N, C-alpha and C positions, 0 to 999 in steps of 0.2 A: 504494500500500500504506500502511496506517495504522501508527501507532506506539503505544507503550504509553501515551502521553499521552492517547490517545483512549478508553481503557478506561472503561466505565461499568458499573454494576450491571445485570445482565440481558443484557449483550452476550454474543454467542456467538463464541468463538475457534476457529479450526481449527489444532490443534497436532498434528504428527506423524500427520496423516490422521484424527484423531479430533476430535469436536466437544465443546467445553467451555463451560459456562455460567458467567459470572462472578457469584458470589454476593456477594463483598465485595472491595473493593480499597482500597488506601491508598498515596498518594504519600508517600515518605519522603525527606527531605533532611537527612542527618546533618551535623554540623558538620565532619566530616572525611571525605573521599572523595566519590564521585559519588552522585547521587540514584538512587533505584530505586523500583519499584512492587511492593508486596507484594499478592498476590491469593489468594483462596480460590476454587477452580474445582471445578465438579461435572460429571462426565462425563455427557453427555446420554443416552447409550444405557445405560450400566451403573449410573449413579447414584453412582458412587464419587466421593468428595470428596478433593481434594489441595490443599496449599498450594504456591504457586509464586511465585518472585521473579524479576522482570525488571529489567534495567538501564533507566533512564529513556531514552526516545528509541529503544529497540530496535524494529525493524520487526516487526509481527505481522500475521497474516492473520485478518481478521474474516470469519465465515461469514454469508451472507445467509439470515436466518431470517424467514419470513413468519408472522406471528401473526394469525389470523382468528377471529372468533366463529362458533361452531357451536352448534346446538341438539341436545341428546342426544335421540334418538328412542326407541330400544329396544335391548335386548340380544339378539343373535342367536347362540345357543350360547355360545362363549367370546369372541366379538367384540362390539364396540359400534358401533351405527350412528348417525352424526351427520349433520345437514343444515346446509350452509353457509347462513347467514342472508342473504347478499347475492345469491346466484344459485340457491338452493334445490337445489343439487347434493348428492346423498347420498354419504357416504363411510364405509367400514367400517374401524374401527381395532381392531387386536388388543389383547387384554387386557394383554399385557406393556407396551405403550406407554401405555395408560390408567393402569396402576399403582394406587396407593392412592387416586386420585381416584374410582375405582369405588365406594368405601365411602360416598361422600357425594353421588352423582349420582342425581337423580330424572328421570323422563321429562319432556321439554320444558324442562329446565334449560339455561341458556346456559353454555358452557365455551369457553375459548380453546385452540385447537390450534396448536402451532408446527410448521411444516413447513420442510424444507430439500431443495431440488431435488425437490419432489413427495412426499417421504417424511415421514410423521408422526413427530415426535421425542418429544413429550410433550404431555400435557393439563394445562392450568392451570384451577383453579377459583378463585372469589373466596376471600379470606382466611377468610371464615366463611359458613356456610349455616344455614338454619333447617330443622330436621327434627322429626318427631313421634316421641315415645317410644311404641312399640307394645307393649312388655312390660317390666315391672319388678316385683320383689317389693315387697310393702308394707314401708315403713321402720318399724322399731320405735323409739320415742322414746329408750329407754334404751340402745340398741345402739350402742356407740362402738368396737367392736373393729376396725372397718375405717376408722377416722379420719373417720367421718361420711359415707362414700360407699357406694354400692351399684352393681351392674351394671344397665345398662338397654340394651335392644335398640331400635335406631332403625328407621324404616320402610324403610331400605335393607338391613337385616339386620346392620348393623355394631353392635358392642357397645362402649359407653363407660361410664365411671364418672361417676355423678351424685350430688348430695346426697341424703340420706335422705328429705327431704320431698317429692321429686318423685313424681308418680303417672303411671299410664298415660294416654295421649292428651294429654300435655302437650307443647307445642311448645318446643324448646330450640335455642339457638344453639351451633354446634359449630365449632371451629377446624379447617379442612381441612388444615393443615400437620402437626399432630400428633394430631388426633382428640380434643382435650380439650374438656370442657364449659365454655362461656363464660357461660351464663346462661339464664334462663327467658324466653320470649317471650310477651307478652300482646297479643292483637289489639285 
């Protein structure tokens, strides 16, 4: 069994029968008293985030999580069908597991799926993706009532805020963690 000294970002811990992903951790050694590890944990199933402190050297249970690359093939009703890039095995993942990643996925895109004991836990995309703007209103040069941004619909159907100068059919880089506009992409 491992101890709190082995905690790293991205580790998955099994605490009270639930799986928790380590978002942040910090080893703290105060001048007085014993050392401890301060962590920020995210529940793998519910997405709830909590802060938890462990005494240094405390035994904890690490869950074995297998992360593999899958290619997104198509959407089947509410479910998403992925293909394992190593053995070409197809797997259907429910929309609840895919979560917000669905807003940024195009067919044939590579995504990492984390599984525990054969059950899909979550889908990870790269930090940013390039998508095309399919619809946006023309930006008026003098219009600054919305701080210089306007709504734009991406090719996945997701809507983000972009600068006024962007037009339809422009390719943009989007942050997959919060859905924010990162910049224009020129080929």
